[in-house]
Biopython code that builds the backbone (N, CA, C, O; Angstrom):
import numpy as np
from Bio.PDB.StructureBuilder import StructureBuilder

atoms = [
    (1, "MET", "N", (0.691, -1.022, -0.053)),
    (1, "MET", "CA", (-0.117, 0.030, 0.114)),
    (1, "MET", "C", (1.026, 1.189, -0.545)),
    (1, "MET", "O", (2.222, 0.978, -0.348)),
    (2, "ASP", "N", (0.619, 2.332, -1.278)),
    (2, "ASP", "CA", (1.095, 3.515, -0.521)),
    (2, "ASP", "C", (1.504, 4.382, 0.495)),
    (2, "ASP", "O", (0.700, 4.121, 1.390)),
    (3, "ASP", "N", (2.073, 5.042, 0.816)),
    (3, "ASP", "CA", (2.597, 6.462, 2.059)),
    (3, "ASP", "C", (0.997, 6.676, 1.711)),
    (3, "ASP", "O", (0.053, 6.220, 2.356)),
    (4, "GLU", "N", (0.925, 7.747, 0.144)),
    (4, "GLU", "CA", (-0.519, 8.702, 0.210)),
    (4, "GLU", "C", (-1.653, 7.791, 0.899)),
    (4, "GLU", "O", (-2.240, 8.212, 1.896)),
    (5, "LEU", "N", (-1.868, 6.867, 0.492)),
    (5, "LEU", "CA", (-2.832, 5.833, 0.343)),
    (5, "LEU", "C", (-3.515, 5.857, 1.965)),
    (5, "LEU", "O", (-4.575, 6.101, 2.541)),
    (6, "ARG", "N", (-2.320, 5.486, 2.198)),
    (6, "ARG", "CA", (-2.279, 4.821, 4.311)),
    (6, "ARG", "C", (-2.706, 6.555, 5.170)),
    (6, "ARG", "O", (-3.558, 6.864, 6.003)),
    (7, "VAL", "N", (-1.878, 7.160, 4.615)),
    (7, "VAL", "CA", (-2.277, 8.692, 5.221)),
    (7, "VAL", "C", (-4.010, 8.581, 4.744)),
    (7, "VAL", "O", (-4.899, 8.451, 5.585)),
    (8, "GLU", "N", (-4.209, 8.641, 3.604)),
    (8, "GLU", "CA", (-5.200, 8.495, 3.620)),
    (8, "GLU", "C", (-6.453, 7.634, 4.451)),
    (8, "GLU", "O", (-7.591, 7.995, 4.751)),
    (9, "LEU", "N", (-6.111, 7.025, 4.560)),
    (9, "LEU", "CA", (-6.954, 5.744, 4.650)),
    (9, "LEU", "C", (-6.878, 5.985, 6.766)),
    (9, "LEU", "O", (-7.911, 5.824, 7.417)),
    (10, "ASP", "N", (-5.551, 6.354, 7.453)),
    (10, "ASP", "CA", (-5.858, 6.605, 8.811)),
    (10, "ASP", "C", (-6.034, 8.041, 8.943)),
    (10, "ASP", "O", (-5.731, 8.397, 10.082)),
    (11, "ARG", "N", (-6.545, 9.336, 7.935)),
    (11, "ARG", "CA", (-7.184, 10.227, 8.529)),
    (11, "ARG", "C", (-8.408, 9.966, 8.139)),
    (11, "ARG", "O", (-9.177, 10.484, 8.949)),
    (12, "ARG", "N", (-8.940, 9.455, 7.353)),
    (12, "ARG", "CA", (-10.600, 8.826, 7.817)),
    (12, "ARG", "C", (-10.791, 7.923, 8.560)),
    (12, "ARG", "O", (-11.921, 7.925, 9.049)),
    (13, "LEU", "N", (-10.010, 6.962, 8.922)),
    (13, "LEU", "CA", (-10.717, 6.324, 10.425)),
    (13, "LEU", "C", (-10.853, 6.967, 11.582)),
    (13, "LEU", "O", (-11.608, 6.711, 12.520)),
    (14, "ALA", "N", (-9.725, 8.195, 11.395)),
    (14, "ALA", "CA", (-9.408, 8.884, 12.418)),
    (14, "ALA", "C", (-11.018, 9.562, 12.373)),
    (14, "ALA", "O", (-11.776, 9.227, 13.283)),
    (15, "LEU", "N", (-11.436, 10.350, 11.489)),
    (15, "LEU", "CA", (-13.193, 10.997, 11.896)),
    (15, "LEU", "C", (-13.810, 10.120, 12.008)),
    (15, "LEU", "O", (-14.918, 10.588, 12.271)),
    (16, "ILE", "N", (-13.921, 8.622, 11.989)),
    (16, "ILE", "CA", (-14.775, 7.868, 12.188)),
    (16, "ILE", "C", (-14.703, 8.117, 13.651)),
    (16, "ILE", "O", (-15.535, 8.709, 14.339)),
    (17, "GLU", "N", (-13.308, 7.440, 14.114)),
    (17, "GLU", "CA", (-13.709, 6.992, 15.705)),
    (17, "GLU", "C", (-13.489, 8.156, 16.695)),
    (17, "GLU", "O", (-13.018, 8.174, 17.832)),
    (18, "ASP", "N", (-14.116, 9.385, 15.677)),
    (18, "ASP", "CA", (-14.246, 10.500, 16.745)),
    (18, "ASP", "C", (-14.789, 11.958, 15.487)),
    (18, "ASP", "O", (-14.081, 12.643, 14.750)),
    (19, "PRO", "N", (-16.051, 11.969, 15.666)),
    (19, "PRO", "CA", (-17.008, 12.261, 14.583)),
    (19, "PRO", "C", (-17.317, 13.468, 15.213)),
    (19, "PRO", "O", (-18.023, 14.242, 14.566)),
    (20, "GLY", "N", (-16.775, 13.968, 16.862)),
    (20, "GLY", "CA", (-17.152, 15.108, 16.879)),
    (20, "GLY", "C", (-15.970, 16.161, 16.948)),
    (20, "GLY", "O", (-16.057, 17.131, 17.702)),
    (21, "GLY", "N", (-14.706, 15.918, 16.029)),
    (21, "GLY", "CA", (-13.727, 16.223, 15.810)),
    (21, "GLY", "C", (-13.909, 17.813, 15.256)),
    (21, "GLY", "O", (-15.037, 18.238, 15.007)),
    (22, "ALA", "N", (-12.786, 18.600, 15.095)),
    (22, "ALA", "CA", (-12.538, 19.796, 14.375)),
    (22, "ALA", "C", (-12.755, 19.462, 13.076)),
    (22, "ALA", "O", (-13.459, 20.182, 12.368)),
    (23, "ASP", "N", (-12.125, 18.231, 12.567)),
    (23, "ASP", "CA", (-12.440, 17.784, 10.460)),
    (23, "ASP", "C", (-13.719, 17.197, 10.681)),
    (23, "ASP", "O", (-13.948, 16.910, 9.506)),
    (24, "ALA", "N", (-14.717, 16.805, 11.294)),
    (24, "ALA", "CA", (-15.983, 16.270, 10.587)),
    (24, "ALA", "C", (-16.312, 16.743, 9.490)),
    (24, "ALA", "O", (-16.435, 17.903, 9.097)),
    (25, "PRO", "N", (-16.498, 15.411, 8.840)),
    (25, "PRO", "CA", (-16.839, 15.097, 7.467)),
    (25, "PRO", "C", (-18.163, 16.301, 6.870)),
    (25, "PRO", "O", (-18.232, 16.851, 5.771)),
    (26, "LEU", "N", (-19.014, 16.403, 7.954)),
    (26, "LEU", "CA", (-20.036, 16.987, 8.197)),
    (26, "LEU", "C", (-20.896, 17.775, 9.199)),
    (26, "LEU", "O", (-21.325, 17.246, 10.224)),
    (27, "PRO", "N", (-21.146, 19.113, 8.855)),
    (27, "PRO", "CA", (-21.690, 19.814, 10.289)),
    (27, "PRO", "C", (-22.385, 19.375, 10.604)),
    (27, "PRO", "O", (-22.871, 18.660, 9.728)),
    (28, "PRO", "N", (-22.963, 19.310, 11.668)),
    (28, "PRO", "CA", (-24.142, 18.539, 12.166)),
    (28, "PRO", "C", (-25.219, 19.616, 11.712)),
    (28, "PRO", "O", (-24.981, 20.756, 11.312)),
    (29, "LEU", "N", (-27.156, 18.658, 11.946)),
    (29, "LEU", "CA", (-28.080, 19.671, 11.240)),
    (29, "LEU", "C", (-28.459, 20.453, 12.393)),
    (29, "LEU", "O", (-28.435, 20.059, 13.560)),
    (30, "PRO", "N", (-28.925, 21.955, 11.846)),
    (30, "PRO", "CA", (-29.585, 22.807, 12.674)),
    (30, "PRO", "C", (-30.368, 22.307, 13.204)),
    (30, "PRO", "O", (-30.718, 21.240, 12.701)),
    (31, "TRP", "N", (-31.066, 22.737, 14.446)),
    (31, "TRP", "CA", (-32.166, 21.904, 15.552)),
    (31, "TRP", "C", (-33.171, 22.168, 14.361)),
    (31, "TRP", "O", (-33.864, 21.187, 14.091)),
    (32, "SER", "N", (-33.472, 23.728, 13.303)),
    (32, "SER", "CA", (-34.528, 23.993, 12.659)),
    (32, "SER", "C", (-35.041, 23.265, 11.991)),
    (32, "SER", "O", (-36.271, 23.266, 11.936)),
    (33, "ASP", "N", (-33.998, 22.050, 10.960)),
    (33, "ASP", "CA", (-33.425, 21.304, 10.074)),
    (33, "ASP", "C", (-34.884, 20.242, 10.883)),
    (33, "ASP", "O", (-36.077, 20.379, 10.610)),
    (34, "VAL", "N", (-34.298, 19.261, 11.867)),
    (34, "VAL", "CA", (-34.914, 18.353, 12.854)),
    (34, "VAL", "C", (-35.602, 18.479, 12.127)),
    (34, "VAL", "O", (-35.815, 18.030, 11.001)),
    (35, "VAL", "N", (-36.506, 19.918, 13.524)),
    (35, "VAL", "CA", (-38.273, 19.701, 13.589)),
    (35, "VAL", "C", (-38.756, 19.931, 12.460)),
    (35, "VAL", "O", (-39.664, 19.251, 11.981)),
    (36, "LEU", "N", (-38.080, 21.171, 11.734)),
    (36, "LEU", "CA", (-38.801, 20.711, 10.350)),
    (36, "LEU", "C", (-39.401, 19.200, 9.548)),
    (36, "LEU", "O", (-40.479, 19.214, 8.953)),
    (37, "ALA", "N", (-38.964, 18.561, 9.592)),
    (37, "ALA", "CA", (-38.207, 17.405, 8.801)),
    (37, "ALA", "C", (-39.383, 16.306, 9.825)),
    (37, "ALA", "O", (-40.086, 15.364, 9.458)),
    (38, "ILE", "N", (-39.239, 16.778, 10.858)),
    (38, "ILE", "CA", (-40.227, 15.457, 11.979)),
    (38, "ILE", "C", (-42.194, 16.570, 11.793)),
    (38, "ILE", "O", (-43.322, 16.111, 11.973)),
    (39, "ALA", "N", (-41.825, 17.873, 11.433)),
    (39, "ALA", "CA", (-43.692, 18.225, 11.218)),
    (39, "ALA", "C", (-43.499, 18.104, 9.798)),
    (39, "ALA", "O", (-44.678, 18.367, 9.558)),
    (40, "ALA", "N", (-42.837, 17.867, 8.257)),
    (40, "ALA", "CA", (-43.393, 17.391, 7.134)),
    (40, "ALA", "C", (-43.629, 16.038, 7.646)),
    (40, "ALA", "O", (-44.822, 15.735, 7.652)),
    (41, "LEU", "N", (-43.166, 15.522, 7.894)),
    (41, "LEU", "CA", (-43.285, 13.641, 8.281)),
    (41, "LEU", "C", (-44.641, 13.277, 8.977)),
    (41, "LEU", "O", (-45.249, 12.258, 8.651)),
    (42, "ALA", "N", (-45.087, 14.107, 9.916)),
    (42, "ALA", "CA", (-45.917, 13.917, 10.083)),
    (42, "ALA", "C", (-47.220, 14.250, 9.665)),
    (42, "ALA", "O", (-48.251, 13.587, 9.782)),
    (43, "LEU", "N", (-46.928, 16.090, 8.833)),
    (43, "LEU", "CA", (-47.861, 16.295, 8.033)),
    (43, "LEU", "C", (-48.692, 15.556, 6.608)),
    (43, "LEU", "O", (-49.793, 15.697, 6.077)),
    (44, "LEU", "N", (-47.091, 14.453, 6.294)),
    (44, "LEU", "CA", (-47.594, 13.741, 5.388)),
    (44, "LEU", "C", (-48.711, 12.454, 5.456)),
    (44, "LEU", "O", (-49.602, 12.100, 4.684)),
    (45, "SER", "N", (-48.262, 11.973, 6.653)),
    (45, "SER", "CA", (-48.638, 11.084, 7.667)),
    (45, "SER", "C", (-49.998, 11.117, 7.455)),
    (45, "SER", "O", (-50.564, 10.311, 6.717)),
    (46, "VAL", "N", (-50.791, 12.365, 8.304)),
    (46, "VAL", "CA", (-52.209, 12.654, 8.219)),
    (46, "VAL", "C", (-52.892, 13.008, 6.863)),
    (46, "VAL", "O", (-54.023, 13.097, 6.387)),
    (47, "LEU", "N", (-51.487, 13.171, 6.474)),
    (47, "LEU", "CA", (-52.194, 13.480, 4.609)),
    (47, "LEU", "C", (-52.936, 11.938, 3.915)),
    (47, "LEU", "O", (-54.070, 11.692, 3.503)),
    (48, "LEU", "N", (-51.705, 11.128, 4.032)),
    (48, "LEU", "CA", (-51.907, 9.889, 3.620)),
    (48, "LEU", "C", (-53.371, 9.301, 4.161)),
    (48, "LEU", "O", (-54.317, 9.018, 3.426)),
    (49, "VAL", "N", (-53.340, 9.168, 5.793)),
    (49, "VAL", "CA", (-54.364, 8.544, 6.343)),
    (49, "VAL", "C", (-55.548, 9.428, 5.590)),
    (49, "VAL", "O", (-56.189, 8.801, 4.747)),
    (50, "TRP", "N", (-55.787, 10.349, 5.730)),
    (50, "TRP", "CA", (-56.867, 11.067, 5.161)),
    (50, "TRP", "C", (-57.779, 10.017, 4.001)),
    (50, "TRP", "O", (-58.817, 9.373, 3.854)),
    (51, "TRP", "N", (-56.262, 10.500, 3.237)),
    (51, "TRP", "CA", (-56.545, 10.370, 1.539)),
    (51, "TRP", "C", (-56.625, 8.665, 1.575)),
    (51, "TRP", "O", (-56.853, 8.179, 0.467)),
    (52, "ALA", "N", (-56.533, 8.086, 2.238)),
    (52, "ALA", "CA", (-57.050, 6.796, 2.214)),
    (52, "ALA", "C", (-58.473, 6.310, 2.830)),
    (52, "ALA", "O", (-59.260, 5.475, 2.385)),
    (53, "LEU", "N", (-58.531, 6.986, 3.821)),
    (53, "LEU", "CA", (-59.923, 6.626, 4.089)),
    (53, "LEU", "C", (-61.237, 7.265, 2.819)),
    (53, "LEU", "O", (-62.429, 7.002, 2.979)),
]
sb = StructureBuilder()
sb.init_structure("model")
sb.init_model(0)
sb.init_chain("A")
sb.init_seg("    ")
for serial, (resi, resn, name, xyz) in enumerate(atoms, 1):
    if name == "N":
        sb.init_residue(resn, " ", resi, " ")
    sb.init_atom(name, np.array(xyz, "f"), 0.0, 1.0, " ", f" {name:<3s}", serial, name[0])
structure = sb.get_structure()
């Protein structure tokens, strides 16, 4: 295995082992997005149940 591949593999493994680190692959979702997704799923569920009646 060449050295560049080994370094990149080690970096990615470190990201997986410490997801809260400074080099996180993605920033955490804002709470507003989480709440909006939950509300949208609830509304869609209600609409589908209403439509099925």
